[in-house]
N, CA, C and O of each residue as an XYZ file, in Angstrom:
800
protein
N     -29.259    107.194    -81.817
C     -29.571    107.648    -83.152
C     -29.921    106.430    -84.006
O     -29.100    105.529    -84.180
N     -31.134    106.408    -84.532
C     -31.562    105.309    -85.395
C     -30.932    105.483    -86.775
O     -30.956    106.570    -87.353
N     -30.370    104.396    -87.288
C     -29.756    104.400    -88.612
C     -30.560    103.516    -89.557
O     -31.264    102.604    -89.125
N     -30.445    103.799    -90.854
C     -31.022    102.876    -91.816
C     -30.149    101.623    -91.875
O     -29.066    101.590    -91.291
N     -30.616    100.602    -92.574
C     -29.916     99.321    -92.597
C     -28.502     99.452    -93.173
O     -27.561     98.843    -92.664
N     -28.359    100.253    -94.240
C     -27.031    100.442    -94.838
C     -26.077    101.090    -93.846
O     -24.933    100.656    -93.711
N     -26.537    102.121    -93.154
C     -25.693    102.799    -92.178
C     -25.243    101.865    -91.061
O     -24.093    101.912    -90.627
N     -26.158    101.018    -90.601
C     -25.810    100.103    -89.511
C     -24.883     98.997    -90.009
O     -23.974     98.578    -89.292
N     -25.108     98.528    -91.222
C     -24.205     97.538    -91.805
C     -22.792     98.100    -91.902
O     -21.820     97.388    -91.648
N     -22.675     99.381    -92.270
C     -21.370    100.038    -92.321
C     -20.731    100.082    -90.937
O     -19.517     99.932    -90.800
N     -21.566    100.292    -89.901
C     -21.062    100.258    -88.518
C     -20.478     98.887    -88.200
O     -19.382     98.789    -87.648
N     -21.207     97.833    -88.546
C     -20.731     96.485    -88.255
C     -19.390     96.222    -88.937
O     -18.487     95.642    -88.334
N     -19.262     96.649    -90.189
C     -18.000     96.451    -90.899
C     -16.855     97.197    -90.214
O     -15.715     96.732    -90.197
N     -17.175     98.348    -89.657
C     -16.152     99.166    -89.011
C     -15.808     98.664    -87.611
O     -14.641     98.685    -87.220
N     -16.802     98.214    -86.855
C     -16.597     97.897    -85.443
C     -16.201     96.451    -85.162
O     -15.477     96.194    -84.200
N     -16.655     95.503    -85.977
C     -16.393     94.099    -85.674
C     -14.924     93.734    -85.929
O     -14.287     94.258    -86.842
N     -14.413     92.834    -85.106
C     -13.036     92.369    -85.248
C     -12.986     91.303    -86.341
O     -12.930     90.106    -86.058
N     -13.007     91.758    -87.591
C     -13.041     90.814    -88.717
C     -11.682     90.154    -88.954
O     -11.604     89.146    -89.657
N     -10.607     90.709    -88.376
C      -9.300     90.055    -88.505
C      -9.359     88.693    -87.824
O      -8.805     87.717    -88.330
N     -10.033     88.625    -86.673
C     -10.127     87.354    -85.955
C     -11.376     86.562    -86.334
O     -11.293     85.363    -86.596
N     -12.527     87.223    -86.364
C     -13.796     86.527    -86.527
C     -14.348     86.550    -87.955
O     -15.251     85.777    -88.274
N     -13.832     87.403    -88.797
C     -14.375     87.512    -90.147
C     -13.950     86.350    -91.038
O     -12.868     85.787    -90.867
N     -14.807     85.998    -91.983
C     -14.506     84.964    -92.975
C     -14.531     85.617    -94.355
O     -15.604     85.838    -94.915
N     -13.359     85.927    -94.906
C     -13.323     86.584    -96.220
C     -14.012     85.724    -97.275
O     -13.922     84.497    -97.253
N     -14.692     86.382    -98.185
C     -15.419     85.697    -99.256
C     -14.800     86.062   -100.592
O     -14.493     87.225   -100.851
N     -14.619     85.050   -101.444
C     -13.936     85.261   -102.720
C     -14.811     85.987   -103.727
O     -14.306     86.719   -104.579
N     -16.128     85.790   -103.634
C     -17.027     86.397   -104.615
C     -18.089     87.218   -103.906
O     -18.522     86.883   -102.803
N     -18.502     88.295   -104.553
C     -19.472     89.198   -103.925
C     -20.900     88.675   -104.001
O     -21.769     89.162   -103.278
N     -21.160     87.697   -104.855
C     -22.531     87.207   -105.022
C     -22.720     85.802   -104.443
O     -23.660     85.099   -104.814
N     -21.830     85.397   -103.538
C     -21.894     84.060   -102.970
C     -21.296     84.061   -101.564
O     -20.292     84.723   -101.302
N     -21.926     83.315   -100.677
C     -21.392     83.090    -99.342
C     -20.988     81.620    -99.266
O     -21.791     80.733    -99.555
N     -19.742     81.370    -98.876
C     -19.245     80.007    -98.708
C     -18.907     79.802    -97.237
O     -18.104     80.537    -96.661
N     -19.534     78.785    -96.635
C     -19.304     78.440    -95.238
C     -18.701     77.046    -95.195
O     -19.236     76.114    -95.794
N     -17.574     76.902    -94.477
C     -16.911     75.601    -94.358
C     -16.630     75.331    -92.890
O     -16.191     76.210    -92.148
N     -16.895     74.090    -92.487
C     -16.671     73.727    -91.091
C     -16.350     72.245    -91.000
O     -16.988     71.422    -91.657
N     -15.343     71.901    -90.171
C     -15.035     70.506    -89.884
C     -15.861     70.071    -88.688
O     -15.880     70.738    -87.654
N     -16.551     68.931    -88.842
C     -17.480     68.461    -87.815
C     -17.151     67.009    -87.475
O     -16.979     66.175    -88.363
N     -17.066     66.719    -86.171
C     -16.884     65.346    -85.722
C     -18.232     64.647    -85.718
O     -19.229     65.222    -85.281
N     -18.271     63.417    -86.197
C     -19.486     62.622    -86.162
C     -19.577     61.821    -84.882
O     -18.684     61.889    -84.037
N     -20.650     61.063    -84.733
C     -20.858     60.254    -83.539
C     -19.850     59.126    -83.429
O     -19.510     58.698    -82.325
N     -19.375     58.647    -84.551
C     -18.521     57.468    -84.545
C     -17.092     57.764    -84.103
O     -16.306     56.838    -83.906
N     -16.743     59.037    -83.945
C     -15.410     59.391    -83.484
C     -14.342     59.325    -84.559
O     -13.150     59.389    -84.257
N     -14.758     59.199    -85.813
C     -13.788     59.200    -86.906
C     -13.163     60.589    -87.020
O     -13.448     61.494    -86.236
N     -12.301     60.719    -88.028
C     -11.736     62.033    -88.328
C     -12.875     62.996    -88.645
O     -13.916     62.576    -89.150
N     -12.688     64.278    -88.356
C     -13.752     65.229    -88.701
C     -13.955     65.323    -90.206
O     -13.021     65.177    -90.995
N     -15.197     65.569    -90.572
C     -15.560     65.734    -91.984
C     -15.775     67.214    -92.239
O     -16.436     67.889    -91.450
N     -15.221     67.730    -93.340
C     -15.456     69.135    -93.677
C     -16.709     69.242    -94.536
O     -16.811     68.633    -95.601
N     -17.646     70.025    -94.050
C     -18.865     70.313    -94.801
C     -18.749     71.722    -95.365
O     -18.244     72.634    -94.710
N     -19.223     71.876    -96.578
C     -19.140     73.173    -97.264
C     -20.506     73.511    -97.832
O     -21.155     72.678    -98.465
N     -20.932     74.740    -97.599
C     -22.213     75.229    -98.094
C     -21.956     76.495    -98.904
O     -21.280     77.411    -98.435
N     -22.493     76.544   -100.115
C     -22.406     77.741   -100.956
C     -23.818     78.263   -101.193
O     -24.688     77.533   -101.668
N     -24.036     79.520   -100.862
C     -25.349     80.142   -101.021
C     -25.201     81.407   -101.851
O     -24.314     82.224   -101.600
N     -26.069     81.565   -102.837
C     -26.040     82.757   -103.676
C     -26.567     83.955   -102.880
O     -27.450     83.806   -102.036
N     -26.025     85.129   -103.151
C     -26.437     86.318   -102.412
C     -26.678     87.486   -103.360
O     -26.139     87.551   -104.465
N     -27.509     88.404   -102.880
C     -27.636     89.720   -103.501
C     -27.419     90.724   -102.382
O     -27.777     90.458   -101.235
N     -26.856     91.833   -102.688
C     -26.553     92.803   -101.640
C     -25.256     92.451   -100.932
O     -24.542     91.531   -101.334
N     -24.961     93.197    -99.872
C     -23.707     93.016    -99.147
C     -23.865     91.979    -98.035
O     -24.935     91.837    -97.444
N     -22.780     91.262    -97.766
C     -22.780     90.287    -96.681
C     -21.515     90.439    -95.852
O     -20.489     90.935    -96.318
N     -21.624     89.995    -94.615
C     -20.499     89.984    -93.683
C     -20.599     88.664    -92.933
O     -21.582     88.419    -92.235
N     -19.587     87.814    -93.074
C     -19.624     86.478    -92.480
C     -18.729     86.453    -91.249
O     -17.539     86.759    -91.318
N     -19.327     86.081    -90.125
C     -18.613     85.988    -88.857
C     -18.585     84.521    -88.440
O     -19.619     83.854    -88.409
N     -17.394     84.028    -88.122
C     -17.252     82.664    -87.612
C     -17.069     82.758    -86.108
O     -15.965     82.992    -85.617
N     -18.168     82.573    -85.382
C     -18.114     82.708    -83.922
C     -17.303     81.598    -83.281
O     -16.614     81.825    -82.286
N     -17.379     80.404    -83.842
C     -16.732     79.246    -83.236
C     -15.310     79.089    -83.754
O     -14.848     77.970    -83.977
N     -14.621     80.199    -83.946
C     -13.267     80.151    -84.482
C     -12.283     79.715    -83.405
O     -12.483     79.986    -82.221
N     -11.226     79.042    -83.823
C     -10.239     78.533    -82.873
C      -8.857     79.056    -83.236
O      -8.514     79.166    -84.413
N      -8.084     79.372    -82.237
C      -6.681     79.733    -82.402
C      -5.873     78.800    -81.516
O      -6.162     78.668    -80.327
N      -4.868     78.155    -82.081
C      -4.026     77.218    -81.332
C      -4.848     76.125    -80.667
O      -4.536     75.698    -79.555
N      -5.903     75.670    -81.349
C      -6.670     74.538    -80.855
C      -7.750     74.842    -79.854
O      -8.453     73.929    -79.420
N      -7.913     76.106    -79.465
C      -8.976     76.412    -78.498
C      -9.705     77.688    -78.921
O      -9.149     78.553    -79.597
N     -10.966     77.773    -78.498
C     -11.766     78.950    -78.827
C     -11.451     80.065    -77.846
O     -11.428     79.853    -76.633
N     -11.211     81.246    -78.375
C     -11.028     82.397    -77.506
C     -12.377     82.834    -76.952
O     -13.399     82.629    -77.608
N     -12.410     83.432    -75.760
C     -13.684     83.924    -75.219
C     -14.308     84.953    -76.149
O     -13.603     85.740    -76.781
N     -15.639     84.942    -76.230
C     -16.322     85.974    -77.008
C     -16.184     87.328    -76.319
O     -16.100     88.364    -76.978
N     -16.161     87.311    -74.989
C     -16.008     88.539    -74.200
C     -14.817     88.308    -73.282
O     -14.936     87.597    -72.284
N     -13.665     88.902    -73.606
C     -12.439     88.569    -72.879
C     -12.482     88.991    -71.423
O     -11.689     88.498    -70.620
N     -13.393     89.896    -71.057
C     -13.473     90.379    -69.675
C     -14.410     89.535    -68.815
O     -14.557     89.811    -67.625
N     -15.050     88.509    -69.393
C     -15.929     87.609    -68.648
C     -15.315     86.216    -68.589
O     -14.727     85.747    -69.563
N     -15.455     85.556    -67.437
C     -15.030     84.160    -67.306
C     -15.824     83.311    -68.299
O     -17.042     83.450    -68.409
N     -15.131     82.441    -69.014
C     -15.756     81.758    -70.152
C     -16.045     80.276    -69.914
O     -16.682     79.636    -70.751
N     -15.598     79.726    -68.809
C     -15.747     78.287    -68.590
C     -17.158     77.938    -68.138
O     -17.609     78.371    -67.077
N     -17.852     77.145    -68.962
C     -19.186     76.625    -68.623
C     -20.185     77.730    -68.281
O     -21.024     77.562    -67.396
N     -20.093     78.848    -68.979
C     -21.029     79.954    -68.787
C     -21.948     80.047    -70.010
O     -21.608     79.543    -71.081
N     -23.109     80.689    -69.852
C     -24.038     80.765    -70.997
C     -23.405     81.369    -72.247
O     -23.716     80.952    -73.363
N     -22.526     82.340    -72.071
C     -21.930     83.011    -73.226
C     -20.759     82.216    -73.822
O     -20.198     82.625    -74.838
N     -20.387     81.098    -73.211
C     -19.332     80.282    -73.821
C     -19.883     79.425    -74.953
O     -19.119     78.932    -75.783
N     -21.202     79.242    -74.995
C     -21.819     78.528    -76.109
C     -21.911     79.458    -77.316
O     -21.998     80.676    -77.167
N     -21.893     78.876    -78.499
C     -22.006     79.675    -79.715
C     -22.277     78.765    -80.897
O     -21.975     77.572    -80.851
N     -22.841     79.320    -81.949
C     -23.008     78.541    -83.173
C     -21.794     78.788    -84.062
O     -20.917     79.583    -83.724
N     -21.755     78.104    -85.194
C     -20.578     78.188    -86.045
C     -20.467     79.518    -86.788
O     -19.399     80.130    -86.815
N     -21.579     79.969    -87.394
C     -21.518     81.173    -88.224
C     -22.697     82.092    -87.967
O     -23.807     81.641    -87.682
N     -22.439     83.395    -88.073
C     -23.489     84.401    -88.188
C     -23.206     85.160    -89.476
O     -22.122     85.714    -89.657
N     -24.193     85.179    -90.368
C     -24.051     85.902    -91.634
C     -24.973     87.106    -91.591
O     -26.193     86.963    -91.504
N     -24.381     88.301    -91.653
C     -25.158     89.530    -91.769
C     -25.345     89.822    -93.251
O     -24.382     89.834    -94.018
N     -26.582     90.056    -93.646
C     -26.892     90.285    -95.055
C     -27.750     91.542    -95.187
O     -28.804     91.662    -94.562
N     -27.282     92.462    -96.001
C     -28.020     93.690    -96.287
C     -28.736     93.497    -97.616
O     -28.105     93.370    -98.665
N     -30.076     93.477    -97.554
C     -30.857     93.180    -98.750
C     -32.139     94.003    -98.744
O     -32.898     93.975    -97.775
N     -32.376     94.736    -99.827
C     -33.581     95.560    -99.966
C     -33.791     96.456    -98.747
O     -34.888     96.546    -98.197
N     -32.708     97.114    -98.343
C     -32.719     98.056    -97.224
C     -33.224     97.426    -95.921
O     -33.860     98.092    -95.105
N     -32.927     96.121    -95.738
C     -33.228     95.408    -94.506
C     -31.976     94.658    -94.095
O     -31.275     94.103    -94.941
N     -31.694     94.640    -92.803
C     -30.530     93.922    -92.300
C     -30.975     92.589    -91.701
O     -31.772     92.550    -90.764
N     -30.445     91.498    -92.260
C     -30.772     90.151    -91.803
C     -29.545     89.538    -91.144
O     -28.412     89.826    -91.529
N     -29.783     88.686    -90.143
C     -28.711     87.900    -89.542
C     -29.145     86.442    -89.546
O     -30.216     86.103    -89.043
N     -28.317     85.594    -90.108
C     -28.588     84.165    -90.202
C     -27.617     83.436    -89.272
O     -26.402     83.579    -89.410
N     -28.142     82.663    -88.336
C     -27.307     81.875    -87.431
C     -27.277     80.432    -87.934
O     -28.325     79.810    -88.111
N     -26.079     79.906    -88.160
C     -25.921     78.555    -88.689
C     -25.108     77.696    -87.731
O     -24.042     78.099    -87.265
N     -25.628     76.510    -87.444
C     -24.880     75.496    -86.703
C     -24.711     74.285    -87.604
O     -25.689     73.774    -88.150
N     -23.472     73.822    -87.764
C     -23.160     72.663    -88.592
C     -23.067     71.427    -87.708
O     -22.375     71.432    -86.690
N     -23.769     70.367    -88.105
C     -23.665     69.086    -87.425
C     -23.380     68.008    -88.458
O     -23.482     68.246    -89.661
N     -23.023     66.817    -87.979
C     -22.736     65.722    -88.893
C     -23.964     64.839    -89.031
O     -24.984     65.290    -89.552
N     -23.896     63.588    -88.577
C     -25.036     62.688    -88.751
C     -25.950     62.655    -87.540
O     -26.804     61.776    -87.428
N     -25.775     63.615    -86.626
C     -26.652     63.680    -85.453
C     -27.126     65.117    -85.243
O     -26.546     66.062    -85.776
N     -28.189     65.258    -84.457
C     -28.680     66.589    -84.066
C     -28.773     66.574    -82.534
O     -29.823     66.238    -81.987
N     -27.698     66.930    -81.846
C     -27.673     66.828    -80.389
C     -28.729     67.706    -79.712
O     -29.224     68.674    -80.290
N     -29.058     67.340    -78.473
C     -30.119     68.044    -77.750
C     -29.754     69.481    -77.407
O     -30.641     70.292    -77.144
N     -28.436     69.819    -77.403
C     -28.032     71.168    -76.995
C     -27.940     72.162    -78.154
O     -27.495     73.293    -77.960
N     -28.360     71.752    -79.366
C     -28.336     72.675    -80.508
C     -29.121     73.959    -80.219
O     -28.617     75.041    -80.519
N     -30.347     73.889    -79.644
C     -31.057     75.135    -79.353
C     -30.288     76.066    -78.416
O     -30.355     77.287    -78.564
N     -29.555     75.494    -77.447
C     -28.764     76.327    -76.526
C     -27.645     77.042    -77.269
O     -27.397     78.226    -77.040
N     -26.964     76.314    -78.166
C     -25.891     76.927    -78.944
C     -26.417     78.088    -79.790
O     -25.823     79.165    -79.830
N     -27.542     77.844    -80.464
C     -28.052     78.875    -81.371
C     -28.652     80.036    -80.588
O     -28.515     81.188    -81.000
N     -29.318     79.753    -79.456
C     -29.839     80.843    -78.618
C     -28.699     81.733    -78.134
O     -28.823     82.958    -78.113
N     -27.582     81.107    -77.742
C     -26.437     81.893    -77.276
C     -25.910     82.805    -78.373
O     -25.404     83.890    -78.088
N     -26.024     82.376    -79.617
C     -25.557     83.212    -80.723
C     -26.505     84.377    -80.988
O     -26.063     85.476    -81.322
N     -27.808     84.138    -80.840
C     -28.761     85.246    -80.931
C     -28.498     86.229    -79.794
O     -28.567     87.442    -79.988
N     -28.195     85.703    -78.607
C     -27.858     86.580    -77.479
C     -26.594     87.387    -77.761
O     -26.481     88.536    -77.334
N     -25.632     86.780    -78.489
C     -24.424     87.520    -78.876
C     -24.790     88.686    -79.792
O     -24.257     89.784    -79.636
N     -25.698     88.456    -80.748
C     -26.135     89.536    -81.634
C     -26.794     90.642    -80.814
O     -26.552     91.824    -81.057
N     -27.636     90.258    -79.834
C     -28.277     91.253    -78.964
C     -27.234     92.024    -78.165
O     -27.342     93.240    -78.006
N     -26.218     91.312    -77.659
C     -25.163     91.978    -76.887
C     -24.373     92.938    -77.769
O     -24.045     94.046    -77.347
N     -24.070     92.513    -78.991
C     -23.375     93.378    -79.948
C     -24.199     94.630    -80.225
O     -23.686     95.748    -80.202
N     -25.484     94.421    -80.487
C     -26.408     95.520    -80.773
C     -26.456     96.496    -79.597
O     -26.403     97.710    -79.794
N     -26.555     95.969    -78.377
C     -26.618     96.817    -77.179
C     -25.307     97.543    -76.922
O     -25.308     98.702    -76.509
N     -24.184     96.865    -77.166
C     -22.871     97.483    -76.943
C     -22.652     98.647    -77.901
O     -22.202     99.718    -77.493
N     -22.970     98.435    -79.167
C     -22.825     99.525    -80.144
C     -23.706    100.704    -79.752
O     -23.281    101.856    -79.837
N     -24.932    100.417    -79.322
C     -25.848    101.483    -78.916
C     -25.323    102.208    -77.673
O     -25.405    103.434    -77.592
N     -24.787    101.462    -76.709
C     -24.301    102.077    -75.467
C     -23.123    103.015    -75.714
O     -23.032    104.080    -75.103
N     -22.225    102.616    -76.610
C     -21.027    103.410    -76.839
C     -21.199    104.494    -77.897
O     -20.541    105.532    -77.828
N     -22.080    104.268    -78.879
C     -22.173    105.208    -80.001
C     -23.565    105.791    -80.192
O     -23.744    106.720    -80.978
N     -24.556    105.252    -79.477
C     -25.967    105.638    -79.617
C     -26.513    105.318    -81.007
O     -27.534    105.872    -81.414
N     -25.838    104.424    -81.739
C     -26.316    104.023    -83.068
C     -27.051    102.694    -82.951
O     -26.583    101.771    -82.285
N     -28.198    102.607    -83.601
C     -28.976    101.373    -83.548
C     -29.782    101.243    -84.835
O     -30.009    102.211    -85.561
N     -30.209     99.999    -85.089
C     -31.051     99.710    -86.236
C     -31.731     98.375    -85.981
O     -31.421     97.697    -85.002
N     -32.640     98.000    -86.838
C     -33.374     96.750    -86.687
C     -32.626     95.624    -87.402
O     -32.159     95.790    -88.529
N     -32.520     94.470    -86.723
C     -31.901     93.279    -87.301
C     -32.935     92.157    -87.260
O     -33.554     91.918    -86.224
N     -33.121     91.474    -88.384
C     -34.060     90.351    -88.491
C     -33.260     89.047    -88.440
O     -32.483     88.756    -89.349
N     -33.454     88.267    -87.375
C     -32.621     87.091    -87.117
C     -33.400     85.804    -87.385
O     -34.541     85.654    -86.949
N     -32.764     84.872    -88.113
C     -33.320     83.532    -88.299
C     -32.233     82.510    -87.971
O     -31.039     82.800    -88.034
N     -32.691     81.284    -87.612
C     -31.781     80.281    -87.061
C     -31.899     78.966    -87.838
O     -32.989     78.544    -88.223
N     -30.733     78.329    -88.056
C     -30.680     77.115    -88.873
C     -29.687     76.114    -88.287
O     -28.638     76.492    -87.766
N     -30.037     74.838    -88.382
C     -29.088     73.764    -88.113
C     -28.987     72.930    -89.382
O     -29.997     72.566    -89.986
N     -27.752     72.633    -89.776
C     -27.498     71.850    -90.976
C     -26.911     70.508    -90.554
O     -26.049     70.452    -89.677
N     -27.375     69.431    -91.176
C     -26.847     68.120    -90.815
C     -26.815     67.211    -92.026
O     -27.362     67.512    -93.087
N     -26.146     66.080    -91.819
C     -26.106     65.023    -92.826
C     -26.814     63.791    -92.267
O     -26.486     62.660    -92.625
N     -27.774     64.020    -91.396
C     -28.488     62.920    -90.755
C     -29.247     62.123    -91.823
O     -29.966     62.708    -92.633
N     -29.094     60.793    -91.829
C     -29.780     60.005    -92.863
C     -31.303     60.047    -92.742
O     -32.010     59.927    -93.742
N     -31.812     60.219    -91.500
C     -33.263     60.319    -91.298
C     -33.539     61.215    -90.098
O     -33.688     60.723    -88.980
N     -33.609     62.534    -90.319
C     -33.790     63.453    -89.190
C     -35.221     63.543    -88.671
O     -35.474     64.287    -87.723
N     -36.162     62.812    -89.261
C     -37.573     62.981    -88.896
C     -37.869     62.842    -87.403
O     -38.753     63.550    -86.922
N     -37.188     61.971    -86.628
C     -37.495     61.914    -85.196
C     -37.212     63.224    -84.448
O     -37.764     63.455    -83.373
N     -36.360     64.071    -85.011
C     -35.979     65.331    -84.364
C     -36.827     66.514    -84.827
O     -36.743     67.605    -84.263
N     -37.653     66.287    -85.868
C     -38.325     67.401    -86.524
C     -39.830     67.383    -86.276
O     -40.392     66.378    -85.840
N     -40.467     68.512    -86.561
C     -41.918     68.611    -86.425
C     -42.608     67.760    -87.492
O     -41.949     67.129    -88.318
N     -43.938     67.750    -87.463
C     -44.669     66.867    -88.380
C     -44.495     67.245    -89.844
O     -44.704     66.413    -90.726
N     -44.109     68.507    -90.117
C     -43.840     68.916    -91.498
C     -42.414     68.571    -91.929
O     -42.062     68.720    -93.100
N     -41.599     68.113    -90.986
C     -40.225     67.738    -91.304
C     -39.312     68.904    -91.590
O     -38.355     68.770    -92.352
N     -39.596     70.070    -90.980
C     -38.806     71.264    -91.263
C     -38.105     71.845    -90.038
O     -36.916     72.157    -90.091
N     -38.831     71.987    -88.949
C     -38.301     72.664    -87.766
C     -38.031     71.658    -86.647
O     -38.669     70.608    -86.578
N     -37.079     71.991    -85.774
C     -36.766     71.095    -84.669
C     -37.952     70.988    -83.716
O     -38.612     71.984    -83.416
N     -38.214     69.777    -83.247
C     -39.242     69.597    -82.217
C     -38.861     70.340    -80.951
O     -39.714     70.921    -80.280
N     -37.576     70.319    -80.626
C     -37.092     70.923    -79.386
C     -37.200     72.448    -79.404
O     -37.333     73.078    -78.355
N     -37.142     73.039    -80.602
C     -37.255     74.499    -80.736
C     -37.811     74.796    -82.128
O     -37.105     74.667    -83.127
N     -39.082     75.194    -82.183
C     -39.766     75.388    -83.471
C     -39.241     76.579    -84.266
O     -39.663     76.782    -85.404
N     -38.323     77.380    -83.693
C     -37.781     78.530    -84.425
C     -36.528     78.163    -85.227
O     -36.015     78.987    -85.985
N     -36.033     76.928    -85.062
C     -34.804     76.514    -85.743
C     -35.161     75.629    -86.932
O     -35.739     74.554    -86.773
N     -34.814     76.091    -88.105
C     -35.097     75.373    -89.352
C     -33.956     74.415    -89.645
O     -32.787     74.796    -89.588
N     -34.295     73.180    -89.958
C     -33.295     72.176    -90.311
C     -33.190     72.028    -91.825
O     -34.192     72.005    -92.539
N     -31.957     71.927    -92.290
C     -31.692     71.576    -93.677
C     -30.612     70.502    -93.710
O     -29.688     70.512    -92.896
N     -30.737     69.576    -94.659
C     -29.626     68.683    -94.949
C     -28.705     69.424    -95.918
O     -29.161     70.219    -96.740
N     -27.409     69.154    -95.812
C     -26.445     69.862    -96.661
C     -26.806     69.731    -98.134
O     -26.709     70.698    -98.890
N     -27.222     68.536    -98.542
C     -27.534     68.294    -99.958
C     -28.703     69.153   -100.436
O     -28.804     69.450   -101.626
N     -29.598     69.558    -99.508
C     -30.766     70.358    -99.898
C     -30.410     71.802   -100.231
O     -31.215     72.524   -100.818
N     -29.208     72.218    -99.858
C     -28.839     73.627   -100.023
C     -28.121     73.916   -101.335
O     -27.818     75.072   -101.634
N     -27.847     72.886   -102.115
C     -27.129     73.103   -103.376
C     -27.865     74.112   -104.247
O     -29.055     73.964   -104.528
N     -27.127     75.149   -104.673
C     -27.639     76.175   -105.598
C     -28.755     77.034   -105.006
O     -29.449     77.728   -105.750
N     -28.943     77.004   -103.696
C     -29.951     77.875   -103.085
C     -29.388     79.273   -102.876
O     -28.174     79.471   -102.832
N     -30.286     80.229   -102.748
C     -29.903     81.590   -102.402
C     -30.131     81.802   -100.908
O     -31.059     81.238   -100.329
N     -29.298     82.598   -100.305
C     -29.441     82.918    -98.884
C     -30.848     83.446    -98.603
O     -31.462     83.088    -97.598
N     -31.344     84.285    -99.481
C     -32.664     84.888    -99.299
C     -33.797     83.875    -99.405
O     -34.907     84.142    -98.946
N     -33.530     82.711   -100.008
C     -34.577     81.702   -100.204
C     -34.647     80.686    -99.066
O     -35.522     79.820    -99.068
N     -33.746     80.778    -98.103
C     -33.831     79.876    -96.963
C     -35.152     80.110    -96.248
O     -35.520     81.247    -95.952
N     -35.850     79.035    -95.979
C     -37.177     79.147    -95.376
C     -37.074     79.169    -93.857
O     -36.467     78.288    -93.247
N     -37.671     80.177    -93.265
C     -37.854     80.222    -91.817
C     -38.874     81.310    -91.520
O     -38.599     82.497    -91.698
N     -40.035     80.903    -91.072
C     -41.108     81.869    -90.796
C     -41.027     82.431    -89.392
O     -41.866     83.246    -89.006
N     -40.033     82.013    -88.618
C     -39.852     82.486    -87.241
C     -38.712     83.491    -87.199
O     -37.549     83.118    -87.044
N     -39.046     84.746    -87.336
C     -38.045     85.811    -87.400
C     -38.029     86.567    -86.077
O     -39.050     87.093    -85.635
N     -36.857     86.611    -85.455
C     -36.705     87.379    -84.220
C     -36.207     88.768    -84.595
O     -35.195     88.901    -85.284
N     -36.902     89.789    -84.151
C     -36.571     91.162    -84.530
C     -35.877     91.840    -83.359
O     -36.434     91.939    -82.265
N     -34.662     92.304    -83.597
C     -33.880     93.042    -82.595
C     -33.930     94.510    -83.002
O     -33.543     94.869    -84.114
N     -34.408     95.351    -82.095
C     -34.549     96.783    -82.400
C     -33.576     97.637    -81.599
O     -33.568     98.860    -81.739
């Protein structure tokens, strides 16, 4: 059964394990993402915080959440060691806006952009596809999700990793790079990424 975006967003709120993976938000018109990231130098981790203005409803999922110092498997019935589904990005933000459901995948990095960032973010898009398929298999409910991908860093000069316009990763042109400082006072809807993956 095909649902409109609002109906499917309501499904996500009902079905997702937000007690473990959800990130409660203090304000309805803002998404705040916080993550501690280790840098190349091996110092103490630095906490990066991003605040993005929002309109409409949002649901923030922290895929890379840890309990007792280790990440729980995304799928408890599958072996998780060194498997494709053991990779994940830090956050997936579902946003319901103008009767369209968007999913934003965010990976936080420090002063480097490692070569495996595309693998991490691809695995998170695959998680969204798996979630979408699982809901459809069990409930026959489905809807369209528009997915975009982002890596955030504090790299002093990310140009060697980026395309000639200085926006997208050379390694994967669908991943938009932003420096944390560039996101101040931005709206979630204003994040630039012309590479939208549509899950139906």
